[in-house]
PDB file with one MODEL, atoms N, CA, C and O in Angstrom:
MODEL        1
ATOM      1  N   MET A   1       0.835  -1.180   0.000  1.00  0.00           N
ATOM      2  CA  MET A   1       0.000   0.000   0.000  1.00  0.00           C
ATOM      3  C   MET A   1       0.875   1.237   0.000  1.00  0.00           C
ATOM      4  O   MET A   1       1.809   1.348   0.794  1.00  0.00           O
ATOM      5  N   GLU A   2       0.574   2.153  -0.882  1.00  0.00           N
ATOM      6  CA  GLU A   2       1.340   3.394  -0.974  1.00  0.00           C
ATOM      7  C   GLU A   2       0.897   4.386   0.076  1.00  0.00           C
ATOM      8  O   GLU A   2      -0.280   4.481   0.421  1.00  0.00           O
ATOM      9  N   SER A   3       1.866   5.119   0.571  1.00  0.00           N
ATOM     10  CA  SER A   3       1.567   6.150   1.565  1.00  0.00           C
ATOM     11  C   SER A   3       1.171   7.434   0.855  1.00  0.00           C
ATOM     12  O   SER A   3       1.749   7.801  -0.168  1.00  0.00           O
ATOM     13  N   SER A   4       0.177   8.106   1.413  1.00  0.00           N
ATOM     14  CA  SER A   4      -0.235   9.381   0.827  1.00  0.00           C
ATOM     15  C   SER A   4       0.596  10.538   1.370  1.00  0.00           C
ATOM     16  O   SER A   4       0.447  11.675   0.922  1.00  0.00           O
ATOM     17  N   ILE A   5       1.470  10.252   2.334  1.00  0.00           N
ATOM     18  CA  ILE A   5       2.328  11.286   2.906  1.00  0.00           C
ATOM     19  C   ILE A   5       3.569  11.430   2.024  1.00  0.00           C
ATOM     20  O   ILE A   5       4.271  10.458   1.744  1.00  0.00           O
ATOM     21  N   ALA A   6       3.813  12.642   1.606  1.00  0.00           N
ATOM     22  CA  ALA A   6       4.967  12.896   0.747  1.00  0.00           C
ATOM     23  C   ALA A   6       6.260  12.752   1.550  1.00  0.00           C
ATOM     24  O   ALA A   6       6.309  13.071   2.738  1.00  0.00           O
ATOM     25  N   SER A   7       7.286  12.274   0.887  1.00  0.00           N
ATOM     26  CA  SER A   7       8.576  12.147   1.569  1.00  0.00           C
ATOM     27  C   SER A   7       9.206  13.537   1.725  1.00  0.00           C
ATOM     28  O   SER A   7       8.942  14.436   0.926  1.00  0.00           O
ATOM     29  N   PRO A   8      10.029  13.703   2.743  1.00  0.00           N
ATOM     30  CA  PRO A   8      10.652  15.010   2.955  1.00  0.00           C
ATOM     31  C   PRO A   8      11.533  15.384   1.766  1.00  0.00           C
ATOM     32  O   PRO A   8      12.121  14.523   1.113  1.00  0.00           O
ATOM     33  N   ILE A   9      11.609  16.668   1.505  1.00  0.00           N
ATOM     34  CA  ILE A   9      12.417  17.160   0.388  1.00  0.00           C
ATOM     35  C   ILE A   9      13.883  17.155   0.802  1.00  0.00           C
ATOM     36  O   ILE A   9      14.242  17.624   1.882  1.00  0.00           O
ATOM     37  N   ASP A  10      14.704  16.627  -0.061  1.00  0.00           N
ATOM     38  CA  ASP A  10      16.152  16.639   0.176  1.00  0.00           C
ATOM     39  C   ASP A  10      16.691  17.976  -0.322  1.00  0.00           C
ATOM     40  O   ASP A  10      16.922  18.153  -1.518  1.00  0.00           O
ATOM     41  N   LYS A  11      16.888  18.910   0.595  1.00  0.00           N
ATOM     42  CA  LYS A  11      17.326  20.254   0.221  1.00  0.00           C
ATOM     43  C   LYS A  11      18.701  20.238  -0.437  1.00  0.00           C
ATOM     44  O   LYS A  11      18.973  21.054  -1.317  1.00  0.00           O
ATOM     45  N   LYS A  12      19.566  19.324  -0.023  1.00  0.00           N
ATOM     46  CA  LYS A  12      20.885  19.233  -0.643  1.00  0.00           C
ATOM     47  C   LYS A  12      20.763  18.907  -2.129  1.00  0.00           C
ATOM     48  O   LYS A  12      21.541  19.400  -2.946  1.00  0.00           O
ATOM     49  N   ALA A  13      19.797  18.087  -2.466  1.00  0.00           N
ATOM     50  CA  ALA A  13      19.619  17.698  -3.861  1.00  0.00           C
ATOM     51  C   ALA A  13      19.155  18.875  -4.713  1.00  0.00           C
ATOM     52  O   ALA A  13      19.372  18.890  -5.925  1.00  0.00           O
ATOM     53  N   LEU A  14      18.520  19.855  -4.086  1.00  0.00           N
ATOM     54  CA  LEU A  14      18.028  21.018  -4.828  1.00  0.00           C
ATOM     55  C   LEU A  14      19.111  22.060  -5.091  1.00  0.00           C
ATOM     56  O   LEU A  14      18.950  22.906  -5.970  1.00  0.00           O
ATOM     57  N   GLN A  15      20.216  22.010  -4.340  1.00  0.00           N
ATOM     58  CA  GLN A  15      21.290  22.978  -4.492  1.00  0.00           C
ATOM     59  C   GLN A  15      22.393  22.409  -5.369  1.00  0.00           C
ATOM     60  O   GLN A  15      22.792  21.258  -5.198  1.00  0.00           O
ATOM     61  N   PRO A  16      22.888  23.210  -6.309  1.00  0.00           N
ATOM     62  CA  PRO A  16      24.017  22.723  -7.099  1.00  0.00           C
ATOM     63  C   PRO A  16      25.243  22.518  -6.204  1.00  0.00           C
ATOM     64  O   PRO A  16      25.411  23.215  -5.202  1.00  0.00           O
ATOM     65  N   GLN A  17      26.080  21.579  -6.564  1.00  0.00           N
ATOM     66  CA  GLN A  17      27.283  21.279  -5.789  1.00  0.00           C
ATOM     67  C   GLN A  17      28.136  22.529  -5.599  1.00  0.00           C
ATOM     68  O   GLN A  17      28.698  22.734  -4.523  1.00  0.00           O
ATOM     69  N   VAL A  18      28.239  23.355  -6.614  1.00  0.00           N
ATOM     70  CA  VAL A  18      29.063  24.562  -6.531  1.00  0.00           C
ATOM     71  C   VAL A  18      28.554  25.473  -5.423  1.00  0.00           C
ATOM     72  O   VAL A  18      29.353  25.993  -4.644  1.00  0.00           O
ATOM     73  N   ALA A  19      27.263  25.674  -5.337  1.00  0.00           N
ATOM     74  CA  ALA A  19      26.694  26.548  -4.318  1.00  0.00           C
ATOM     75  C   ALA A  19      26.947  25.993  -2.927  1.00  0.00           C
ATOM     76  O   ALA A  19      27.150  26.757  -1.983  1.00  0.00           O
ATOM     77  N   ARG A  20      26.936  24.688  -2.788  1.00  0.00           N
ATOM     78  CA  ARG A  20      27.176  24.086  -1.477  1.00  0.00           C
ATOM     79  C   ARG A  20      28.628  24.246  -1.049  1.00  0.00           C
ATOM     80  O   ARG A  20      28.922  24.222   0.146  1.00  0.00           O
ATOM     81  N   GLU A  21      29.536  24.407  -2.001  1.00  0.00           N
ATOM     82  CA  GLU A  21      30.962  24.488  -1.688  1.00  0.00           C
ATOM     83  C   GLU A  21      31.453  25.922  -1.512  1.00  0.00           C
ATOM     84  O   GLU A  21      32.558  26.128  -1.010  1.00  0.00           O
ATOM     85  N   VAL A  22      30.664  26.915  -1.912  1.00  0.00           N
ATOM     86  CA  VAL A  22      31.106  28.314  -1.858  1.00  0.00           C
ATOM     87  C   VAL A  22      31.479  28.732  -0.444  1.00  0.00           C
ATOM     88  O   VAL A  22      32.521  29.356  -0.246  1.00  0.00           O
ATOM     89  N   TRP A  23      30.669  28.409   0.523  1.00  0.00           N
ATOM     90  CA  TRP A  23      30.953  28.848   1.890  1.00  0.00           C
ATOM     91  C   TRP A  23      32.275  28.280   2.393  1.00  0.00           C
ATOM     92  O   TRP A  23      32.973  28.925   3.175  1.00  0.00           O
ATOM     93  N   LYS A  24      32.614  27.088   1.952  1.00  0.00           N
ATOM     94  CA  LYS A  24      33.879  26.488   2.377  1.00  0.00           C
ATOM     95  C   LYS A  24      35.061  27.284   1.832  1.00  0.00           C
ATOM     96  O   LYS A  24      36.047  27.504   2.535  1.00  0.00           O
ATOM     97  N   GLN A  25      34.955  27.711   0.577  1.00  0.00           N
ATOM     98  CA  GLN A  25      36.025  28.501  -0.022  1.00  0.00           C
ATOM     99  C   GLN A  25      36.112  29.869   0.645  1.00  0.00           C
ATOM    100  O   GLN A  25      37.208  30.369   0.897  1.00  0.00           O
ATOM    101  N   GLU A  26      34.960  30.477   0.931  1.00  0.00           N
ATOM    102  CA  GLU A  26      34.952  31.783   1.600  1.00  0.00           C
ATOM    103  C   GLU A  26      35.594  31.685   2.978  1.00  0.00           C
ATOM    104  O   GLU A  26      36.318  32.590   3.393  1.00  0.00           O
ATOM    105  N   LEU A  27      35.338  30.615   3.672  1.00  0.00           N
ATOM    106  CA  LEU A  27      35.931  30.411   4.988  1.00  0.00           C
ATOM    107  C   LEU A  27      37.448  30.203   4.871  1.00  0.00           C
ATOM    108  O   LEU A  27      38.216  30.730   5.675  1.00  0.00           O
ATOM    109  N   ALA A  28      37.860  29.444   3.880  1.00  0.00           N
ATOM    110  CA  ALA A  28      39.287  29.189   3.679  1.00  0.00           C
ATOM    111  C   ALA A  28      40.041  30.472   3.322  1.00  0.00           C
ATOM    112  O   ALA A  28      41.204  30.629   3.695  1.00  0.00           O
ATOM    113  N   ASP A  29      39.386  31.394   2.599  1.00  0.00           N
ATOM    114  CA  ASP A  29      40.016  32.640   2.165  1.00  0.00           C
ATOM    115  C   ASP A  29      39.875  33.774   3.171  1.00  0.00           C
ATOM    116  O   ASP A  29      40.361  34.877   2.921  1.00  0.00           O
ATOM    117  N   ALA A  30      39.228  33.533   4.291  1.00  0.00           N
ATOM    118  CA  ALA A  30      38.972  34.583   5.272  1.00  0.00           C
ATOM    119  C   ALA A  30      40.277  35.105   5.880  1.00  0.00           C
ATOM    120  O   ALA A  30      41.287  34.403   5.926  1.00  0.00           O
ATOM    121  N   VAL A  31      40.226  36.340   6.338  1.00  0.00           N
ATOM    122  CA  VAL A  31      41.378  36.981   6.984  1.00  0.00           C
ATOM    123  C   VAL A  31      41.429  36.541   8.440  1.00  0.00           C
ATOM    124  O   VAL A  31      40.442  36.624   9.171  1.00  0.00           O
ATOM    125  N   ARG A  32      42.604  36.073   8.842  1.00  0.00           N
ATOM    126  CA  ARG A  32      42.808  35.630  10.225  1.00  0.00           C
ATOM    127  C   ARG A  32      43.852  36.469  10.949  1.00  0.00           C
ATOM    128  O   ARG A  32      43.988  36.388  12.170  1.00  0.00           O
ATOM    129  N   ASP A  33      44.579  37.264  10.200  1.00  0.00           N
ATOM    130  CA  ASP A  33      45.662  38.078  10.748  1.00  0.00           C
ATOM    131  C   ASP A  33      45.186  39.525  10.911  1.00  0.00           C
ATOM    132  O   ASP A  33      44.796  40.157   9.929  1.00  0.00           O
ATOM    133  N   PRO A  34      45.213  40.052  12.127  1.00  0.00           N
ATOM    134  CA  PRO A  34      44.741  41.419  12.358  1.00  0.00           C
ATOM    135  C   PRO A  34      45.496  42.468  11.528  1.00  0.00           C
ATOM    136  O   PRO A  34      44.919  43.468  11.104  1.00  0.00           O
ATOM    137  N   SER A  35      46.785  42.226  11.306  1.00  0.00           N
ATOM    138  CA  SER A  35      47.574  43.174  10.505  1.00  0.00           C
ATOM    139  C   SER A  35      47.059  43.225   9.068  1.00  0.00           C
ATOM    140  O   SER A  35      46.984  44.297   8.466  1.00  0.00           O
ATOM    141  N   GLU A  36      46.709  42.074   8.528  1.00  0.00           N
ATOM    142  CA  GLU A  36      46.169  42.032   7.164  1.00  0.00           C
ATOM    143  C   GLU A  36      44.836  42.767   7.091  1.00  0.00           C
ATOM    144  O   GLU A  36      44.578  43.510   6.144  1.00  0.00           O
ATOM    145  N   LEU A  37      43.998  42.555   8.093  1.00  0.00           N
ATOM    146  CA  LEU A  37      42.713  43.251   8.122  1.00  0.00           C
ATOM    147  C   LEU A  37      42.934  44.765   8.149  1.00  0.00           C
ATOM    148  O   LEU A  37      42.282  45.505   7.412  1.00  0.00           O
ATOM    149  N   CYS A  38      43.852  45.220   8.996  1.00  0.00           N
ATOM    150  CA  CYS A  38      44.140  46.657   9.090  1.00  0.00           C
ATOM    151  C   CYS A  38      44.712  47.196   7.784  1.00  0.00           C
ATOM    152  O   CYS A  38      44.380  48.308   7.374  1.00  0.00           O
ATOM    153  N   ASP A  39      45.568  46.416   7.128  1.00  0.00           N
ATOM    154  CA  ASP A  39      46.107  46.830   5.826  1.00  0.00           C
ATOM    155  C   ASP A  39      45.001  46.962   4.788  1.00  0.00           C
ATOM    156  O   ASP A  39      44.957  47.937   4.037  1.00  0.00           O
ATOM    157  N   LEU A  40      44.117  45.987   4.749  1.00  0.00           N
ATOM    158  CA  LEU A  40      43.023  46.011   3.777  1.00  0.00           C
ATOM    159  C   LEU A  40      42.093  47.204   3.988  1.00  0.00           C
ATOM    160  O   LEU A  40      41.492  47.713   3.041  1.00  0.00           O
ATOM    161  N   LEU A  41      41.984  47.642   5.246  1.00  0.00           N
ATOM    162  CA  LEU A  41      41.070  48.740   5.579  1.00  0.00           C
ATOM    163  C   LEU A  41      41.792  50.083   5.734  1.00  0.00           C
ATOM    164  O   LEU A  41      41.201  51.073   6.167  1.00  0.00           O
ATOM    165  N   ASN A  42      43.076  50.099   5.376  1.00  0.00           N
ATOM    166  CA  ASN A  42      43.869  51.335   5.466  1.00  0.00           C
ATOM    167  C   ASN A  42      43.818  51.941   6.867  1.00  0.00           C
ATOM    168  O   ASN A  42      43.632  53.148   7.025  1.00  0.00           O
ATOM    169  N   LEU A  43      43.983  51.101   7.870  1.00  0.00           N
ATOM    170  CA  LEU A  43      43.966  51.566   9.254  1.00  0.00           C
ATOM    171  C   LEU A  43      45.399  51.737   9.751  1.00  0.00           C
ATOM    172  O   LEU A  43      46.319  51.069   9.280  1.00  0.00           O
ATOM    173  N   ASP A  44      45.565  52.622  10.686  1.00  0.00           N
ATOM    174  CA  ASP A  44      46.862  52.981  11.246  1.00  0.00           C
ATOM    175  C   ASP A  44      47.569  51.765  11.850  1.00  0.00           C
ATOM    176  O   ASP A  44      46.916  50.838  12.329  1.00  0.00           O
ATOM    177  N   SER A  45      48.896  51.772  11.826  1.00  0.00           N
ATOM    178  CA  SER A  45      49.666  50.660  12.390  1.00  0.00           C
ATOM    179  C   SER A  45      49.455  50.523  13.895  1.00  0.00           C
ATOM    180  O   SER A  45      49.605  49.429  14.439  1.00  0.00           O
ATOM    181  N   VAL A  46      49.110  51.612  14.572  1.00  0.00           N
ATOM    182  CA  VAL A  46      48.809  51.542  16.012  1.00  0.00           C
ATOM    183  C   VAL A  46      47.581  50.663  16.228  1.00  0.00           C
ATOM    184  O   VAL A  46      47.529  49.877  17.174  1.00  0.00           O
ATOM    185  N   VAL A  47      46.616  50.797  15.366  1.00  0.00           N
ATOM    186  CA  VAL A  47      45.406  49.968  15.451  1.00  0.00           C
ATOM    187  C   VAL A  47      45.770  48.508  15.219  1.00  0.00           C
ATOM    188  O   VAL A  47      45.255  47.616  15.893  1.00  0.00           O
ATOM    189  N   ALA A  48      46.653  48.274  14.271  1.00  0.00           N
ATOM    190  CA  ALA A  48      47.079  46.904  13.971  1.00  0.00           C
ATOM    191  C   ALA A  48      47.763  46.272  15.187  1.00  0.00           C
ATOM    192  O   ALA A  48      47.537  45.099  15.482  1.00  0.00           O
ATOM    193  N   GLU A  49      48.586  47.032  15.882  1.00  0.00           N
ATOM    194  CA  GLU A  49      49.266  46.509  17.074  1.00  0.00           C
ATOM    195  C   GLU A  49      48.264  46.166  18.176  1.00  0.00           C
ATOM    196  O   GLU A  49      48.380  45.129  18.829  1.00  0.00           O
ATOM    197  N   LYS A  50      47.297  47.028  18.374  1.00  0.00           N
ATOM    198  CA  LYS A  50      46.260  46.761  19.391  1.00  0.00           C
ATOM    199  C   LYS A  50      45.444  45.530  19.005  1.00  0.00           C
ATOM    200  O   LYS A  50      45.082  44.718  19.856  1.00  0.00           O
ATOM    201  N   ALA A  51      45.163  45.407  17.725  1.00  0.00           N
ATOM    202  CA  ALA A  51      44.387  44.257  17.245  1.00  0.00           C
ATOM    203  C   ALA A  51      45.168  42.963  17.438  1.00  0.00           C
ATOM    204  O   ALA A  51      44.586  41.931  17.772  1.00  0.00           O
ATOM    205  N   LYS A  52      46.481  43.012  17.231  1.00  0.00           N
ATOM    206  CA  LYS A  52      47.318  41.820  17.442  1.00  0.00           C
ATOM    207  C   LYS A  52      47.260  41.376  18.898  1.00  0.00           C
ATOM    208  O   LYS A  52      47.159  40.184  19.188  1.00  0.00           O
ATOM    209  N   LYS A  53      47.325  42.344  19.813  1.00  0.00           N
ATOM    210  CA  LYS A  53      47.261  42.011  21.246  1.00  0.00           C
ATOM    211  C   LYS A  53      45.908  41.398  21.597  1.00  0.00           C
ATOM    212  O   LYS A  53      45.838  40.417  22.338  1.00  0.00           O
ATOM    213  N   ALA A  54      44.852  41.973  21.070  1.00  0.00           N
ATOM    214  CA  ALA A  54      43.509  41.437  21.331  1.00  0.00           C
ATOM    215  C   ALA A  54      43.361  40.042  20.733  1.00  0.00           C
ATOM    216  O   ALA A  54      42.654  39.199  21.284  1.00  0.00           O
ATOM    217  N   ASN A  55      44.019  39.805  19.624  1.00  0.00           N
ATOM    218  CA  ASN A  55      43.917  38.524  18.932  1.00  0.00           C
ATOM    219  C   ASN A  55      44.505  37.384  19.758  1.00  0.00           C
ATOM    220  O   ASN A  55      44.142  36.226  19.550  1.00  0.00           O
ATOM    221  N   ARG A  56      45.388  37.684  20.673  1.00  0.00           N
ATOM    222  CA  ARG A  56      45.969  36.630  21.523  1.00  0.00           C
ATOM    223  C   ARG A  56      44.893  35.973  22.380  1.00  0.00           C
ATOM    224  O   ARG A  56      44.917  34.762  22.599  1.00  0.00           O
ATOM    225  N   ASP A  57      43.960  36.773  22.857  1.00  0.00           N
ATOM    226  CA  ASP A  57      42.903  36.256  23.725  1.00  0.00           C
ATOM    227  C   ASP A  57      41.610  35.953  22.975  1.00  0.00           C
ATOM    228  O   ASP A  57      40.784  35.163  23.432  1.00  0.00           O
ATOM    229  N   PHE A  58      41.450  36.579  21.843  1.00  0.00           N
ATOM    230  CA  PHE A  58      40.196  36.452  21.101  1.00  0.00           C
ATOM    231  C   PHE A  58      40.495  36.360  19.607  1.00  0.00           C
ATOM    232  O   PHE A  58      40.395  37.354  18.887  1.00  0.00           O
ATOM    233  N   PRO A  59      40.860  35.170  19.145  1.00  0.00           N
ATOM    234  CA  PRO A  59      41.150  35.027  17.716  1.00  0.00           C
ATOM    235  C   PRO A  59      39.921  35.340  16.862  1.00  0.00           C
ATOM    236  O   PRO A  59      38.787  35.117  17.285  1.00  0.00           O
ATOM    237  N   PHE A  60      40.157  35.848  15.682  1.00  0.00           N
ATOM    238  CA  PHE A  60      39.023  36.175  14.815  1.00  0.00           C
ATOM    239  C   PHE A  60      39.246  35.653  13.412  1.00  0.00           C
ATOM    240  O   PHE A  60      40.356  35.283  13.030  1.00  0.00           O
ATOM    241  N   LEU A  61      38.179  35.633  12.668  1.00  0.00           N
ATOM    242  CA  LEU A  61      38.172  35.190  11.290  1.00  0.00           C
ATOM    243  C   LEU A  61      37.146  36.065  10.585  1.00  0.00           C
ATOM    244  O   LEU A  61      35.976  36.090  10.967  1.00  0.00           O
ATOM    245  N   VAL A  62      37.586  36.782   9.555  1.00  0.00           N
ATOM    246  CA  VAL A  62      36.688  37.716   8.886  1.00  0.00           C
ATOM    247  C   VAL A  62      36.620  37.377   7.396  1.00  0.00           C
ATOM    248  O   VAL A  62      37.622  37.500   6.691  1.00  0.00           O
ATOM    249  N   PRO A  63      35.466  36.957   6.914  1.00  0.00           N
ATOM    250  CA  PRO A  63      35.325  36.677   5.478  1.00  0.00           C
ATOM    251  C   PRO A  63      35.554  37.942   4.648  1.00  0.00           C
ATOM    252  O   PRO A  63      35.152  39.037   5.041  1.00  0.00           O
ATOM    253  N   ARG A  64      36.196  37.776   3.518  1.00  0.00           N
ATOM    254  CA  ARG A  64      36.518  38.924   2.659  1.00  0.00           C
ATOM    255  C   ARG A  64      35.268  39.631   2.155  1.00  0.00           C
ATOM    256  O   ARG A  64      35.295  40.842   1.933  1.00  0.00           O
ATOM    257  N   GLY A  65      34.185  38.908   1.973  1.00  0.00           N
ATOM    258  CA  GLY A  65      32.931  39.533   1.562  1.00  0.00           C
ATOM    259  C   GLY A  65      32.419  40.500   2.622  1.00  0.00           C
ATOM    260  O   GLY A  65      31.830  41.532   2.302  1.00  0.00           O
ATOM    261  N   PHE A  66      32.649  40.156   3.884  1.00  0.00           N
ATOM    262  CA  PHE A  66      32.253  41.025   4.990  1.00  0.00           C
ATOM    263  C   PHE A  66      33.163  42.254   5.025  1.00  0.00           C
ATOM    264  O   PHE A  66      32.696  43.374   5.234  1.00  0.00           O
ATOM    265  N   ILE A  67      34.461  42.036   4.818  1.00  0.00           N
ATOM    266  CA  ILE A  67      35.413  43.150   4.793  1.00  0.00           C
ATOM    267  C   ILE A  67      35.075  44.122   3.668  1.00  0.00           C
ATOM    268  O   ILE A  67      35.221  45.333   3.829  1.00  0.00           O
ATOM    269  N   SER A  68      34.630  43.604   2.544  1.00  0.00           N
ATOM    270  CA  SER A  68      34.320  44.466   1.397  1.00  0.00           C
ATOM    271  C   SER A  68      33.168  45.430   1.680  1.00  0.00           C
ATOM    272  O   SER A  68      32.997  46.421   0.970  1.00  0.00           O
ATOM    273  N   ARG A  69      32.386  45.143   2.708  1.00  0.00           N
ATOM    274  CA  ARG A  69      31.266  46.015   3.070  1.00  0.00           C
ATOM    275  C   ARG A  69      31.673  47.087   4.088  1.00  0.00           C
ATOM    276  O   ARG A  69      30.890  47.982   4.407  1.00  0.00           O
ATOM    277  N   MET A  70      32.916  46.982   4.594  1.00  0.00           N
ATOM    278  CA  MET A  70      33.406  47.958   5.567  1.00  0.00           C
ATOM    279  C   MET A  70      33.956  49.191   4.852  1.00  0.00           C
ATOM    280  O   MET A  70      34.404  49.114   3.708  1.00  0.00           O
ATOM    281  N   ARG A  71      33.915  50.321   5.542  1.00  0.00           N
ATOM    282  CA  ARG A  71      34.436  51.569   4.982  1.00  0.00           C
ATOM    283  C   ARG A  71      35.912  51.696   5.352  1.00  0.00           C
ATOM    284  O   ARG A  71      36.249  51.799   6.531  1.00  0.00           O
ATOM    285  N   PRO A  72      36.791  51.690   4.351  1.00  0.00           N
ATOM    286  CA  PRO A  72      38.228  51.825   4.624  1.00  0.00           C
ATOM    287  C   PRO A  72      38.533  53.116   5.388  1.00  0.00           C
ATOM    288  O   PRO A  72      37.981  54.179   5.103  1.00  0.00           O
ATOM    289  N   GLY A  73      39.426  52.985   6.363  1.00  0.00           N
ATOM    290  CA  GLY A  73      39.873  54.133   7.130  1.00  0.00           C
ATOM    291  C   GLY A  73      38.924  54.596   8.222  1.00  0.00           C
ATOM    292  O   GLY A  73      39.233  55.548   8.939  1.00  0.00           O
ATOM    293  N   ASP A  74      37.789  53.953   8.363  1.00  0.00           N
ATOM    294  CA  ASP A  74      36.777  54.382   9.327  1.00  0.00           C
ATOM    295  C   ASP A  74      36.775  53.463  10.552  1.00  0.00           C
ATOM    296  O   ASP A  74      36.232  52.359  10.516  1.00  0.00           O
ATOM    297  N   LEU A  75      37.395  53.943  11.636  1.00  0.00           N
ATOM    298  CA  LEU A  75      37.434  53.150  12.870  1.00  0.00           C
ATOM    299  C   LEU A  75      36.067  53.000  13.518  1.00  0.00           C
ATOM    300  O   LEU A  75      35.877  52.145  14.383  1.00  0.00           O
ATOM    301  N   ASN A  76      35.117  53.827  13.102  1.00  0.00           N
ATOM    302  CA  ASN A  76      33.768  53.764  13.666  1.00  0.00           C
ATOM    303  C   ASN A  76      32.791  53.004  12.783  1.00  0.00           C
ATOM    304  O   ASN A  76      31.586  53.014  13.032  1.00  0.00           O
ATOM    305  N   ASP A  77      33.305  52.349  11.759  1.00  0.00           N
ATOM    306  CA  ASP A  77      32.438  51.557  10.886  1.00  0.00           C
ATOM    307  C   ASP A  77      31.734  50.498  11.737  1.00  0.00           C
ATOM    308  O   ASP A  77      32.395  49.746  12.453  1.00  0.00           O
ATOM    309  N   PRO A  78      30.414  50.430  11.669  1.00  0.00           N
ATOM    310  CA  PRO A  78      29.680  49.482  12.514  1.00  0.00           C
ATOM    311  C   PRO A  78      30.058  48.019  12.267  1.00  0.00           C
ATOM    312  O   PRO A  78      30.005  47.207  13.191  1.00  0.00           O
ATOM    313  N   LEU A  79      30.435  47.679  11.049  1.00  0.00           N
ATOM    314  CA  LEU A  79      30.830  46.293  10.773  1.00  0.00           C
ATOM    315  C   LEU A  79      32.194  45.994  11.384  1.00  0.00           C
ATOM    316  O   LEU A  79      32.429  44.898  11.893  1.00  0.00           O
ATOM    317  N   LEU A  80      33.079  46.964  11.331  1.00  0.00           N
ATOM    318  CA  LEU A  80      34.402  46.790  11.941  1.00  0.00           C
ATOM    319  C   LEU A  80      34.287  46.658  13.453  1.00  0.00           C
ATOM    320  O   LEU A  80      35.026  45.891  14.069  1.00  0.00           O
ATOM    321  N   LEU A  81      33.384  47.388  14.039  1.00  0.00           N
ATOM    322  CA  LEU A  81      33.237  47.367  15.492  1.00  0.00           C
ATOM    323  C   LEU A  81      32.692  46.041  16.014  1.00  0.00           C
ATOM    324  O   LEU A  81      32.778  45.769  17.212  1.00  0.00           O
ATOM    325  N   GLN A  82      32.138  45.220  15.143  1.00  0.00           N
ATOM    326  CA  GLN A  82      31.632  43.919  15.578  1.00  0.00           C
ATOM    327  C   GLN A  82      32.791  43.031  15.900  1.00  0.00           C
ATOM    328  O   GLN A  82      32.597  41.879  16.288  1.00  0.00           O
TER     329      GLN A  82
ENDMDL
END
């Protein structure tokens, strides 16, 4: 006897393999070095030194797509402050 209840949709099957792998590449390419982040955002070397010290206790990882939304040179950028 056939069931009238539909089987659950396999969401993975609906997504192309490339789309499923994008986040992995973005994570692999993310910035992990505070000095690099400061260089990319044209921030002062003093800021980079402070960020390095903070990184000892609180490591970070920032996807480049997120960095691209930040305003270079702006220490008050709300995304940078996160």
